[in-house]
N, C-alpha and C positions, 0 to 999 in steps of 0.2 A: 799331719797326713797330707798326701798329695791331693790337691784340689782337682777333682775330675767330675765331668758331667755324669749324672745318674746316682750321685751320692748325696745323702743328707748330712750336713755338717753344721757346726756351731761357729759363727763368726762375730767379730766385734763391729758395731756400727762406728765407722771411722769419721765420716763427715756427710753432710747433707748437700745435695745438688739440686738444680732447678727441676730435674726430671726424676728425682728419687734420692737414693743414698748409695754411698760407696761403703762396702763391707771389707774387712781385712782379717787375714790370719797372722798379720805381723810382717808378711813379706809381699803378699799380692793383694791388690785391690780388685774387688768384683762389684759390678753394678747390680743394685736391687732397684729395678724400675718401679715407678709409682704404681703402675698397674699390677705389680706382683706383691704389693703390700696388703696384708690382711688387717682389717680393723681401721678405724677412722683416726685414731690418735697418732701424733707424730712420734717417731722413734727417738729414744734418748741416746745421744751421742755417748759412746763409751760402753753402752750396754751390749750384752751378748744375745744373739737371736739364732734360732735354728732355721736353716733354709735348705732348699733342694737346688742343686746345681744343674744347669743345662746350657746348651749353646743357643743363643738367640738367632734371629733371622740373618744377622750379619756375621754369624759364626764366632761371636764373642762369648766367652764364658760368663754366664749371668746367674743370678740367684732369684728364687721365688719363695715366698712364705706359704704359697699354696701347696697342698699335698698332692703329689702325683698318685694315680691309681695303682700303678705298679710300685711296690715297696721293696727296696733292698734287693735281696737275692731271690725273692719270691716271683710269682707270676700272677697275671690277672687277665680277664677276658675284656679286650678292648674293641671298641667299635671303629670300623673303617669309615673315614671321613672323605677321602679322596684317592684317586688313582693317578700316578705319574707314569704315563705310557713309556715303556722301555726301561723303567727304573724300579718301580715297586709301588707300594701303597703307604698312605699315612693313616695313623691311628690316633684317636683322641685319648690322651693320658691325664686329663684333669687340669692341665696347665696350658699356658698360652702357646707353647711350642708342641706341635703334634709329633708323635714318635714315628720314625720311618722304618718300614719293613722292606728290605731289599728283595728284588726279583730273584736273587740267589736262594732265597728261602721259599720261593713259590714254584709251582709246577711249570714245566716248559709249555704246557698247553694253556694258552691264555684264557680259554673258555672256563677253566677251573679256578681262575683268579677270583678273589672276593670282590664284591661290589660295595658301594657305600651302604652303610647300615648293617652289613654282615659283621660278625663278631669272631675274633680270634684269640686264642690263649697265647700270650707272649711274655717273655722276660727280657731283661736288659742284656745287651752285648755292646761291644765297641769295635769300630773298624780300625784299620792300621794307622789312621790319623788321630785316633782317640775320640772319634765322634760317637755319641750315644745313638744306638739303634735298637730295633726290636729283633727278637729271635723267637721263632715258633716253638711252642712247648708241646711235647707229646710224651707218651710212655709213663714212667713212674710218678712224676709230679701230679699228673691228672688222675692216675689210678688211685693215688693216696687221698684224693678229694672225693672219690666216688663212693657209692654205697651199693649194697647187694639188693637185687630185685627179687621179688617173690613170684610164685606161680600164678597169683591172681592177675598178673599183667598179660597172660596169654590172650592173644587176639585183640588186645587193647591198643589204641593209638597213643603214641607218645611224640612229643616234640623235642628236637635237639639240634645241636650245631655240629656240622662236619668239621673236624679239626685235623684229620690226618688221613692220607690214602695209603693203604697197604697193597701188597701184590695183587690181591684178588677182591678188593673191596675198600670200603671207607669206614673209619672210626667216628663214632658219634657220641657226644656227651649230652645227655638229656636234661631237660629243665629240672627234673627231680634229682639229678645227680647220678643216674645210672650210666654205665658204659654199654654201648650198643655197637654191633657190627652189621654193616650192610654189604652183603656179598654182591659182586657184579651182576649175578643172575637175578638178583632181587631189585635191581634198579630199573625204573622206567626211563631214567635219564641220569647222566652223571651230575650230581650236585656240586656246587662250588665250595671251595674252602670257606668256612665261616658262615655258610648259608644255613638258615633255619629250615629244617625239613620235618614233615609229619610222616611218620612211619608206623607200621603195625608190627606188633611183637609176634613172632612165629615160633620162638623157642626161648626158654629160660634155662640157662646153663646152671650146673651145680655150683659154680663159683659166683653166681648172682649176676652174670653178664647176660646181655640180651642179643639174640639174633633177630633182625628186623627186615621188613620188606617195604618197598614203595608200591607194590601191587595190591589191588583190592582183593577181597575174598573172591573165590572162583565164581560164586553165584552173582556177586555184584559185577564182576568183570564180564560175565556172559551178558548181563543186562546192558552194560555199557556198549559192548561190541554189537549186540543185537540192535540197539538203538542207532548205532552208527550205520549199520547196513540198511535199516529202514529209511533213515534220512537220506542216504545216498540214492536209494531207489526213488524216493519221493521227488528228489531234485532232477531225476532223469525219466520222468513219465511213468514211474512205477515199475521199472525193470533195471536189470544190470547183467552184463555179459560174464557173470561169475556164478559158479555153483560148486557143489562139494567135490567135484573132480578137477577144479581149476588148479593150475600149477602154483606151488608154494611161493615162488619168486614173484608171480603176478599179484598174489594176495598181499604179500609183504609190501610191494611197491605201491599198490593202490590204497590199502587200509592201515599199513604199518602194524599189522598183527600177524601172528604165526598162522600156518594152515590149520593147526589143531584148534586154535582159538576161533578161527573163522568157522570151522565145522561145528564147534559147540554152539556158537551164536546162531548159525543157520539152522542147526537141529532144533534149537529152542523155538525159532520162528515157525519151522515146519510143524512142530508138535502143537503149537498154539493155533495152527491153521491160518497164519498170517501171510504165508508165501507158498509158492509152488515152483517146481523146477521143470524145465523142458528144453532139450537140445542145447545144453550148455548155458542157458540163461535162467535167472531167477526172477519171478514176478510177484509183486504184491497182489494178492487175490482180488482185492476190491478195485485195483487199477487195471487189471488185464482186460 
């Protein structure tokens, strides 16, 4: 068979060198570096061993006895180890040579690129020069690894990795193996590819897939927004030039929340007797 990076092959130990061994298929010699040998015993000349082929840092076809994480035509979830600006990212594949994922596989928005320690599902591919590279996996292969969720997950938090963006949201694979969909409207921000996110289940579909949100429950959100308003007023002498008739764009600019969320939080504070409004201003009662 053709000797090609990304394949596991059986080769004969042809001869020993100062820095390792040369293996052969009868036509081509391939270096097995000392660092790529498993076990402490010397290899027997003439014996056959199973190795994984890859290109070393000098772009030479080399062999390793270590097992890569991605096996054959399958896929695996690999951790990002470094970013090469303007080119792509490198992933740890269990051997000395990290696996490269080209920017062509990643979104044009660099803010959505993975960072070190993010995890992506990838398989093998090769460029036009025959170099081994990673390819993002989505769709059926991941669906086949998933399991159906039950109704008991409603309103529960789950953790998972963003592995693909769709037209109106992101696909997530949870720690438990569930498929989840995060709609754009349910994002508090756009998560990165490979990022681990904690989301809350808002719907369990008949097919066992989940619809999730990054937003807290409304009661929790009101509490958070109300706390934000109180803190803002405390830092400004117990008052603010905003009230329930302020313009939505002013509210969004100052607090990064909607006018509806602002009114709910303000209404909560009014009901609790913590604030009062007058002539376009809101005051903390104890500070007025």
